[in-house]
ZAMARGU-4260 file (C-alpha; in steps of 0.2 Angstrom, whole numbers, plus 5000, padded with zeros to 4 digits):
<rodrens>
0) 5147/5045/4805 | 5150/5064/4806 | 5150/5074/4821 | 5151/5092/4823 | 5160/5102/4835
5) 5152/5119/4835 | 5168/5128/4841 | 5182/5117/4831 | 5174/5110/4816 | 5169/5093/4810
10) 5176/5077/4815 | 5175/5062/4803 | 5177/5043/4804 | 5180/5034/4789 | 5174/5016/4785
15) 5191/5007/4788 | 5194/5012/4806 | 5200/4999/4819 | 5194/4995/4837 | 5206/4992/4851
20) 5205/4992/4869 | 5214/5003/4882 | 5220/4994/4899 | 5210/4996/4915 | 5218/5010/4924
25) 5218/5010/4944 | 5217/5026/4951 | 5210/5037/4965 | 5195/5046/4957 | 5188/5056/4972
30) 5194/5073/4963 | 5182/5067/4948 | 5168/5058/4957 | 5166/5068/4972 | 5160/5059/4986
35) 5153/5044/4976 | 5167/5033/4985 | 5173/5032/5002 | 5190/5028/5009 | 5195/5010/5006
40) 5185/5008/4991 | 5190/4998/4976 | 5189/5010/4961 | 5191/5005/4943 | 5190/5016/4926
45) 5184/5006/4913 | 5193/5007/4896 | 5183/5009/4881 | 5183/5006/4861 | 5193/5018/4852
50) 5182/5022/4837 | 5191/5035/4829 | 5192/5054/4831 | 5174/5058/4829 | 5168/5046/4842
55) 5179/5054/4855 | 5174/5069/4866 | 5185/5081/4858 | 5185/5075/4840 | 5205/5070/4844
60) 5212/5052/4846 | 5208/5050/4865 | 5204/5035/4874 | 5187/5034/4881 | 5184/5028/4898
65) 5166/5024/4899 | 5160/5022/4917 | 5169/5021/4934 | 5165/5005/4945 | 5168/5005/4964
70) 5166/4993/4977 | 5163/5000/4995 | 5169/4991/5011 | 5152/4988/5015 | 5149/4978/4998
75) 5140/4990/4989 | 5144/4992/4971 | 5143/5008/4963 | 5142/5011/4945 | 5143/5028/4937
80) 5132/5029/4921 | 5140/5041/4909 | 5126/5042/4896 | 5109/5051/4898 | 5093/5041/4903
85) 5078/5047/4892 | 5069/5030/4893 | 5079/5020/4881 | 5088/5011/4896 | 5107/5014/4896
90) 5107/5018/4915 | 5101/5000/4917 | 5107/4990/4903 | 5126/4995/4904 | 5128/4993/4923
95) 5120/4976/4922 | 5133/4971/4910 | 5146/4977/4923 | 5137/4967/4937 | 5136/4952/4926
100) 5154/4950/4924 | 5159/4955/4942 | 5145/4943/4947 | 5137/4956/4958 | 5121/4955/4966
105) 5111/4968/4958 | 5101/4972/4973 | 5117/4979/4981 | 5121/4990/4965 | 5119/5008/4965
110) 5120/5019/4950 | 5127/5037/4950 | 5124/5048/4935 | 5139/5056/4928 | 5143/5075/4926
115) 5149/5081/4910 | 5168/5078/4909 | 5179/5073/4895 | 5188/5059/4905 | 5172/5049/4903
120) 5175/5050/4884 | 5160/5053/4873 | 5145/5056/4882 | 5134/5059/4867 | 5118/5048/4870
125) 5113/5047/4853 | 5113/5035/4837 | 5109/5019/4846 | 5127/5017/4850 | 5128/5015/4869
130) 5127/4997/4870 | 5136/4994/4853 | 5151/5005/4859 | 5152/5000/4878 | 5145/4981/4879
135) 5165/4976/4878 | 5172/4989/4889 | 5158/4985/4902 | 5162/4967/4902 | 5180/4971/4904
140) 5177/4982/4919 | 5168/4969/4928 | 5179/4955/4923 | 5194/4965/4929 | 5186/4969/4947
145) 5182/4951/4948 | 5199/4944/4945 | 5207/4957/4957 | 5194/4951/4971 | 5199/4934/4968
150) 5217/4937/4968 | 5214/4947/4985 | 5205/4932/4992 | 5218/4920/4987 | 5231/4930/4995
155) 5221/4930/5012 | 5220/4911/5011 | 5237/4909/5004 | 5230/4898/4991 | 5232/4899/4972
160) 5219/4910/4963 | 5213/4897/4951 | 5206/4888/4966 | 5194/4902/4968 | 5179/4909/4960
165) 5166/4922/4961 | 5149/4917/4967 | 5136/4931/4968 | 5145/4946/4978 | 5157/4933/4986
170) 5173/4924/4983 | 5174/4906/4986 | 5188/4893/4989 | 5181/4878/4980 | 5190/4865/4991
175) 5186/4872/5008 | 5170/4882/5005 | 5178/4897/5013 | 5170/4913/5008 | 5173/4932/5008
180) 5162/4945/5003 | 5166/4958/4991 | 5166/4972/5004 | 5178/4963/5014 | 5190/4961/5000
185) 5188/4979/4993 | 5203/4987/5001 | 5214/4973/4999 | 5210/4971/4980 | 5212/4990/4978
190) 5232/4988/4983 | 5234/4975/4969 | 5241/4978/4951 | 5228/4979/4938 | 5227/4964/4927
195) 5232/4964/4908 | 5217/4962/4897 | 5223/4946/4892 | 5224/4939/4908 | 5204/4941/4909
200) 5193/4927/4908 | 5175/4932/4903 | 5160/4922/4908 | 5153/4910/4896 | 5135/4914/4889
205) 5128/4900/4899 | 5133/4908/4915 | 5126/4925/4913 | 5115/4931/4927 | 5109/4947/4919
210) 5115/4950/4901 | 5101/4943/4890 | 5089/4943/4904 | 5074/4954/4905 | 5074/4967/4919
215) 5064/4983/4923 | 5072/5000/4923 | 5084/5003/4938 | 5074/5020/4941 | 5056/5012/4939
220) 5052/5014/4958 | 5056/5033/4957 | 5047/5035/4942 | 5032/5026/4949 | 5032/5035/4966
225) 5036/5053/4960 | 5054/5054/4966 | 5062/5053/4950 | 5071/5069/4947 | 5069/5077/4930
230) 5075/5094/4924 | 5059/5103/4930 | 5061/5097/4947 | 5077/5105/4950 | 5078/5120/4962
235) 5093/5131/4969 | 5093/5143/4982 | 5088/5161/4976 | 5083/5154/4960 | 5073/5165/4947
240) 5063/5159/4932 | 5064/5166/4914 | 5054/5165/4898 | 5061/5170/4883 | 5052/5179/4867
245) 5063/5173/4854 | 5064/5180/4835 | 5049/5173/4826 | 5060/5170/4811 | 5077/5161/4811
250) 5091/5175/4811 | 5079/5189/4817 | 5083/5203/4830 | 5075/5215/4840 | 5073/5231/4834
255) 5064/5239/4848 | 5055/5233/4864 | 5042/5241/4875 | 5042/5231/4892 | 5032/5244/4903
260) 5016/5232/4904 | 5026/5218/4906 | 5036/5225/4922 | 5018/5228/4929 | 5014/5210/4930
265) 5014/5204/4948 | 5031/5193/4951 | 5041/5200/4936 | 5057/5206/4942 | 5066/5213/4926
270) 5067/5212/4908 | 5084/5206/4900 | 5090/5206/4882 | 5099/5191/4875 | 5111/5195/4861
275) 5107/5188/4843 | 5117/5172/4838 | 5133/5176/4827 | 5132/5164/4812 | 5133/5150/4811
280) 5119/5146/4824 | 5126/5131/4831 | 5120/5129/4849 | 5120/5147/4852 | 5104/5156/4860
285) 5093/5162/4847 | 5093/5179/4855 | 5078/5189/4862 | 5070/5197/4876 | 5069/5186/4893
290) 5057/5190/4906 | 5064/5186/4924 | 5051/5183/4937 | 5047/5174/4953 | 5039/5160/4946
295) 5035/5152/4928 | 5017/5159/4928 | 5023/5178/4931 | 5036/5174/4918 | 5024/5168/4905
300) 5012/5182/4908 | 5024/5196/4907 | 5031/5189/4891 | 5014/5190/4884 | 5014/5209/4888
305) 5030/5213/4878 | 5028/5224/4863 | 5043/5220/4852 | 5047/5226/4835 | 5057/5213/4825
310) 5070/5214/4810 | 5066/5198/4803 | 5081/5195/4793 | 5083/5187/4776 | 5073/5171/4781
315) 5057/5182/4781 | 5056/5176/4762 | 5055/5158/4767 | 5038/5148/4763 | 5038/5129/4765
320) 5026/5128/4750 | 5037/5137/4738 | 5052/5129/4745 | 5045/5111/4742 | 5043/5115/4723
325) 5060/5122/4722 | 5068/5106/4729 | 5056/5096/4718 | 5061/5106/4703 | 5080/5103/4708
330) 5079/5084/4709 | 5074/5084/4691 | 5090/5089/4685 | 5107/5080/4685 | 5118/5083/4702
335) 5133/5076/4710 | 5134/5058/4710 | 5138/5050/4728 | 5137/5032/4722 | 5139/5026/4704
340) 5139/5009/4698 | 5138/5004/4679 | 5130/5016/4667 | 5111/5020/4670 | 5111/5033/4655
345) 5114/5020/4644 | 5102/5009/4650 | 5089/5022/4650 | 5092/5028/4633 | 5087/5010/4626
350) 5069/5014/4631 | 5059/5000/4638 | 5048/5001/4653 | 5052/5016/4663 | 5045/5020/4680
355) 5047/5038/4688 | 5041/5044/4705 | 5043/5059/4716 | 5043/5058/4734 | 5043/5072/4749
360) 5045/5072/4768 | 5041/5089/4776 | 5051/5096/4791 | 5048/5086/4807 | 5049/5091/4825
365) 5056/5079/4839 | 5041/5084/4850 | 5046/5077/4867 | 5033/5078/4881 | 5045/5087/4893
370) 5050/5105/4885 | 5067/5112/4886 | 5072/5117/4904 | 5088/5121/4912 | 5094/5128/4928
375) 5111/5138/4929 | 5121/5147/4942 | 5135/5159/4938 | 5146/5163/4953 | 5164/5168/4954
380) 5168/5164/4937 | 5161/5147/4935 | 5145/5140/4931 | 5134/5125/4939 | 5120/5120/4928
385) 5107/5106/4930 | 5098/5101/4913 | 5091/5085/4904 | 5102/5086/4889 | 5109/5071/4879
390) 5127/5077/4879 | 5132/5087/4894 | 5149/5090/4886 | 5142/5100/4872 | 5133/5110/4886
395) 5150/5114/4894 | 5157/5118/4876 | 5143/5131/4873 | 5142/5139/4891 | 5161/5141/4891
400) 5160/5149/4873 | 5147/5160/4877 | 5152/5166/4895 | 5171/5166/4891 | 5176/5154/4904
405) 5186/5138/4904 | 5177/5122/4899 | 5183/5115/4917 | 5174/5129/4925 | 5157/5123/4919
410) 5150/5108/4929 | 5135/5101/4920 | 5123/5088/4929 | 5111/5077/4920 | 5094/5073/4929
415) 5082/5061/4919 | 5077/5066/4902 | 5057/5067/4899 | 5060/5061/4881 | 5071/5069/4869
420) 5072/5061/4852 | 5087/5071/4847 | 5082/5088/4852 | 5090/5088/4868 | 5107/5085/4860
425) 5107/5105/4857 | 5110/5114/4872 | 5104/5131/4866 | 5093/5132/4880 | 5106/5128/4894
430) 5117/5142/4887 | 5102/5154/4889 | 5101/5150/4907 | 5120/5152/4910 | 5120/5168/4901
435) 5105/5176/4910 | 5112/5170/4927 | 5128/5180/4923 | 5117/5195/4919 | 5106/5194/4934
440) 5118/5187/4947 | 5106/5173/4953 | 5103/5155/4948 | 5091/5156/4933 | 5079/5142/4927
445) 5075/5144/4910 | 5058/5136/4905 | 5053/5134/4887 | 5033/5131/4882 | 5028/5118/4870
450) 5025/5133/4859 | 5043/5137/4861 | 5048/5120/4855 | 5039/5119/4840 | 5043/5137/4834
455) 5061/5138/4838 | 5067/5120/4836 | 5081/5110/4827 | 5070/5101/4814 | 5073/5085/4805
460) 5076/5090/4786 | 5063/5092/4773 | 5068/5081/4758 | 5062/5079/4740 | 5067/5063/4730
465) 5066/5059/4712 | 5067/5040/4707 | 5068/5032/4691 | 5072/5014/4686 | 5071/5004/4670
470) 5062/4987/4670 | 5068/4972/4661 | 5057/4959/4653 | 5058/4949/4669 | 5051/4963/4679
475) 5068/4966/4687 | 5076/4983/4688 | 5091/4985/4675 | 5094/5003/4680 | 5090/5014/4696
480) 5093/5033/4698 | 5089/5041/4713 | 5091/5060/4717 | 5088/5070/4733 | 5089/5087/4740
485) 5089/5092/4759 | 5096/5105/4769 | 5109/5096/4779 | 5113/5096/4797 | 5130/5102/4794
490) 5121/5119/4789 | 5117/5123/4807 | 5137/5123/4809 | 5142/5130/4793 | 5132/5143/4784
495) 5139/5138/4767 | 5134/5119/4769 | 5121/5115/4757 | 5125/5096/4751 | 5121/5082/4761
500) 5136/5075/4771 | 5142/5056/4771 | 5137/5052/4787 | 5118/5055/4784 | 5118/5051/4765
505) 5124/5033/4772 | 5107/5032/4781 | 5098/5023/4768 | 5105/5032/4752 | 5122/5028/4747
510) 5121/5010/4757 | 5106/5006/4745 | 5106/4987/4748 | 5100/4982/4731 | 5108/4970/4718
515) 5106/4981/4702 | 5120/4982/4689 | 5117/5000/4685 | 5115/5011/4699 | 5118/5030/4703
520) 5114/5040/4719 | 5114/5058/4718 | 5112/5072/4730 | 5109/5091/4726 | 5110/5107/4736
525) 5098/5114/4747 | 5100/5130/4758 | 5093/5129/4775 | 5080/5143/4782 | 5079/5136/4800
530) 5090/5125/4811 | 5093/5108/4805 | 5096/5094/4818 | 5096/5077/4823 | 5080/5067/4826
535) 5076/5048/4830 | 5083/5040/4814 | 5087/5056/4806 | 5090/5055/4787 | 5084/5037/4786
540) 5066/5044/4789 | 5065/5051/4772 | 5077/5041/4762 | 5070/5024/4766 | 5053/5030/4764
545) 5058/5035/4746 | 5069/5019/4742 | 5056/5007/4749 | 5041/5015/4743 | 5049/5016/4725
550) 5053/4997/4727 | 5035/4993/4730 | 5030/5003/4716 | 5042/4994/4705 | 5035/4977/4711
555) 5018/4982/4706 | 5022/4990/4690 | 5029/4973/4685 | 5015/4963/4692 | 5026/4955/4705
560) 5022/4951/4723 | 5031/4964/4733 | 5040/4952/4744 | 5047/4942/4730 | 5052/4957/4722
565) 5061/4965/4737 | 5071/4949/4741 | 5075/4948/4722 | 5081/4967/4724 | 5092/4962/4738
570) 5100/4948/4729 | 5111/4934/4735 | 5117/4935/4754 | 5134/4945/4753 | 5143/4959/4762
575) 5139/4975/4752 | 5154/4982/4744 | 5155/5000/4747 | 5174/5002/4745 | 5171/5015/4731
580) 5158/5025/4742 | 5162/5038/4756 | 5152/5028/4769 | 5154/5031/4787 | 5143/5016/4793
585) 5135/5024/4809 | 5152/5027/4816 | 5158/5010/4817 | 5173/5001/4808 | 5166/4993/4793
590) 5177/4977/4795 | 5168/4974/4811 | 5151/4979/4806 | 5149/4977/4787 | 5131/4978/4778
595) 5126/4960/4777 | 5113/4957/4765 | 5111/4939/4771 | 5105/4947/4788 | 5093/4959/4779
600) 5086/4945/4769 | 5084/4934/4784 | 5072/4948/4794 | 5063/4952/4778 | 5059/4933/4776
605) 5056/4931/4795 | 5044/4945/4797 | 5034/4939/4781 | 5032/4922/4788 | 5027/4929/4805
610) 5014/4941/4797 | 5007/4927/4786 | 5011/4936/4771 | 5002/4928/4756 | 4992/4917/4767
615) 4980/4927/4777 | 4963/4932/4769 | 4960/4951/4772 | 4945/4960/4771 | 4939/4974/4760
620) 4950/4989/4758 | 4963/4980/4768 | 4981/4977/4764 | 4998/4972/4769 | 5014/4982/4765
625) 5032/4977/4768 | 5049/4986/4769 | 5066/4984/4776 | 5082/4992/4780 | 5099/4992/4789
630) 5101/5006/4801 | 5113/5009/4816 | 5121/4992/4811 | 5105/4982/4815 | 5093/4974/4802
635) 5074/4978/4802 | 5059/4973/4792 | 5041/4977/4795 | 5024/4971/4788 | 5010/4984/4791
640) 4992/4978/4790 | 4979/4993/4786 | 4960/4994/4784 | 4955/5009/4775 | 4936/5014/4779
645) 4925/5021/4766 | 4927/5038/4773 | 4946/5036/4771 | 4950/5034/4789 | 4966/5023/4792
650) 4965/5008/4804 | 4981/4998/4808 | 4975/4981/4815 | 4993/4974/4816 | 5011/4977/4814
655) 5024/4963/4813 | 5042/4969/4815 | 5058/4957/4814 | 5074/4964/4822 | 5091/4958/4820
660) 5103/4969/4833 | 5115/4955/4836 | 5115/4951/4856 | 5101/4959/4865 | 5107/4964/4882
665) 5090/4967/4890 | 5075/4960/4880 | 5062/4970/4889 | 5069/4986/4886 | 5074/4982/4868
670) 5056/4977/4864 | 5050/4992/4872 | 5061/5003/4861 | 5055/4994/4845 | 5036/4996/4850
675) 5040/5014/4853 | 5048/5016/4836 | 5032/5008/4828 | 5022/5022/4835 | 5034/5035/4833
680) 5035/5031/4814 | 5016/5029/4811 | 5013/5046/4820 | 5026/5054/4808 | 5017/5045/4793
685) 5000/5051/4797 | 5000/5069/4802 | 5017/5077/4807 | 5023/5092/4797 | 5032/5108/4801
690) 5028/5122/4789 | 5033/5140/4787 | 5025/5157/4782 | 5036/5172/4778 | 5049/5163/4788
695) 5039/5160/4804 | 5034/5142/4809 | 5015/5139/4807 | 5013/5125/4821 | 5013/5129/4839
700) 5008/5114/4849 | 5000/5097/4849 | 4984/5103/4842 | 4991/5107/4825 | 5007/5096/4826
705) 4997/5080/4831 | 5006/5066/4839 | 4998/5049/4838 | 4989/5043/4855 | 4983/5026/4860
710) 4968/5027/4848 | 4979/5028/4834 | 4992/5016/4839 | 4992/4998/4831 | 4980/4986/4838
715) 4993/4973/4840 | 5013/4975/4838 | 5022/4958/4836 | 5042/4960/4838 | 5054/4946/4834
720) 5071/4947/4838 | 5083/4937/4829 | 5093/4925/4841 | 5112/4930/4838 | 5129/4930/4845
725) 5133/4944/4834 | 5140/4959/4843 | 5126/4970/4850 | 5120/4985/4839 | 5106/4998/4840
730) 5087/4996/4844 | 5081/5013/4848 | 5081/5020/4830 | 5081/5006/4817 | 5063/5001/4820
735) 5057/5019/4814 | 5062/5019/4794 | 5054/5004/4787 | 5037/5006/4796 | 5034/5022/4787
740) 5035/5015/4768 | 5028/4998/4774 | 5012/5008/4780 | 5011/5018/4763 | 5014/5001/4753
745) 4999/4993/4763 | 4988/5009/4760 | 4991/5006/4741 | 4988/4987/4743 | 4972/4992/4751
750) 4966/5007/4740 | 4976/5007/4725 | 4981/5025/4731 | 5000/5028/4732 | 5007/5040/4745
755) 5022/5049/4739 | 5021/5064/4750 | 5019/5064/4768 | 5010/5066/4779 | 4997/5054/4774
760) 4983/5065/4782 | 4984/5077/4768 | 4980/5063/4755 | 4963/5058/4750 | 4961/5039/4752
765) 4943/5038/4745
</rodrens>
């Protein structure tokens, strides 16, 4: 996958990278962890996988320490979680892996959230990578500490270490039954040499206490009793509040501002201008006018009184309806090939049954319930920030860049995130708080409204797709052509970027899993007129929608059962050969995580069987739809059942979804993520759309950007995990992409109406 450093260019991992392990380093971390550990504690830094330059904190060949594990003299185990918690569970799952190998009592584990620091390695919580990348290192950390405790106990008893074993927070000498608690051994263990990795003995699966077992969130009590700290809960002495009027059109600037009436609002303290960004936008503040006040209400009310004249800039000509047609026209012409096998043109020239279709997905917003919020204090040339972000290191970067201070002079604390879905990867709002704090000389809390979020976001790209296939006499495709055009995420970091990058084209486009002798995948240019950014499952949203919908169209065009046809398209079980394609494999080495068509076929067959495909009798205007894809190195297949009423309303009685994500570390949390992905995807498909008129975003809140609630959710969602010993992979994102085409395919089965443009709510189903 490609990652973007807004200050130092792009880093890229190729498909042939290698995974190796760093040794465990024993060191004092008190300068790093502050007061997390007391004198005498055993403190370990856990080595992590080296996934290549793009996966490291600085896009360089650095080793990634993941978390720091400590055992206090009172027996408390402290694990520092280095990734952000936004409901997906890494603050619980990764520490439980450590605790399992350590054979620690979970009741005696305390988790501390990491601040931003490059010594933790890559802290970007995205891409469903936390478990995939850190399962092995966490086991190594726990096993290392366990072995050191065993050796410390053996020294005390003057017995061979092989005669000792761990038993739930104690070391036991088997023959005599003597026992020593972890706290009693911590200081002695800290004096020992760190074992080499080859000396470690990992617990067999049959002995796991926590891995693979369901567990509630570590934070569940605090979440239920109101003690959990989110970004909005943070207070600093002397803090003031800020609300910012941003340019209504991306790239716009303030021409003039009359703030007289705003200053009359009780509680308003001052009005401060924020400079416009210098292209490319990256994570810079958008610019505008900030109202500084004693509370958020005063800041909001004062902002309404501002009288601003704007220079809207070149994007004032952007209208989403016109842009849609431009994209659609562009994909009807040959563009650059990003994967090419056989000769599709020669096959098409022979004639036969040709099927063509256009698909379209609009701009989308992440729409987390918690708006953007950040507290920052600039003092003595340094900044302390508290903000719910997915990557605190990027917050460090942009703050240091905007204020002209060293990165190490920025401390970024991460409270719990009230949802994110990719939006809080982009710390522009944190930079705003830091810039304003320097200007006003006090700590500043910047609070965005939901209207701000919808109008000034980083949107998931709009995409137009053109599909064409030739069907043989047996109904099987003999040639397949697909073209796409979408403004790419790199455009946010490079104003000249107009083509899809390999990382995102590899999310359901260049990794097309079909066995077709003549295949060409193309991608054409598309200029961005807004900030384009990551959203849950990113490019797979539109690419899998196009591919899996077209596959269903071909089945019906050939008079074939969609399940039979889809399995036929997949072909025989095999590893997909992508050696001639620039494929980044979600940031993982291809040798370790190949695209396995056998696993994709298996989840497809599994979900079909569980859903009763071809065996259940459905009612009038009811239908089943199926789709499958590989995402985040996991394999997911979905069957959606729909009922369409006579007035065109959609009801979803049932969704079945099969997931092969390798080893499942916490089944409860994994199931919750998949269930959430189903609702997330259905909401996208039914009604979500960001549009623009004269450059300004039309949507402003949930009333005109509808998010599905409980009334629209499936009546029944059945999740089936494949029991696997394969390495763990992602679960938060892979469930989203196949649900959308499966839903649309089900609507066709129920009504004969083909959904090619999203959202569905704009289509007539009667």
